[in-house]
Steps between C-alpha positions, in 0.01 A plus 500: 500500500599860476664671793216682675535867565372684800293807431128547464344195660245286323140523612394146594150545356658589166730196518193279548331660195809439284528140618134423439516661154810298403341179627176570309697576185746209505368222728173312543236579763639247747799726579485764775716765665598558863749698704728298727728580792834408340786718616765397243310349207329749268240273342380141474316288246320222691400239241313284754273783615510672160588825671743781425615681813721800569664605826289778649807625689717535191218620272433784742867610477576459133411724211212408273715374213693262726177351637353473149812315385458259793141433392612436140770263632246293695236498224770372263560213744129417503487503119820297456400229746666341802770317305631810319685661791700795364589311184455588131121456498453730800747755358316511167160547667636758745650703214172482306319639805747789521707376791851647492658373822694192605399205713541649848482843654803665649317773679404582851356240733270574793793478744302662780286183504804282572478327837877457536779758476863397481825692544865408466759649737575776244133600485390357164125439514292203385131412519319167505133422491546160667702408808861423404602147601867481402798725546587732216773754457507840336560485126627857503771428757614168353426314176502168687334388821703650782400453866671834573232672290196309622161669467315544831121474461231661714125478448282810502381403849859479631549121488848384395527220244652173622700377202668179397876546489520347152456773239221458249632489141260771386619734777871464434494763229239727647519860385349780706168664420548866420 
């Protein structure tokens, strides 16, 4: 997806109108639209429920064009089918709809909704939406896992995370959230 820009925020009622119009134009009557509470994911195409959803938190922050591109992205998924992924069929349909972005967004997340905040000893900041379970070290301080640069996690209610001493592979190269 395109990198969202912060500026004039989208009106959620307008987002719903765009979504319903795109669904009526390109999909059958069994498809619907909903807002969801995702904090990192911009949109979702749920094939089982035949529903396109968009994060209400991100839609309220992003400009209209960024939200519209997210809707086009998800409608293209619905049209391409569950096996298409972000492959050639999906890309062709997305381009025909007018979608100009990539496969993921690189914009802002709803970091204030994160339940866990992490800091290394040099003050680099991280956020997590789920309780961390394994030790991780700061990717800014060291390119490899380094116990000297471990990230200390605290929940929004002041609880400290009890972590396994073995680092999780995905956390070894963690980079800080800006």
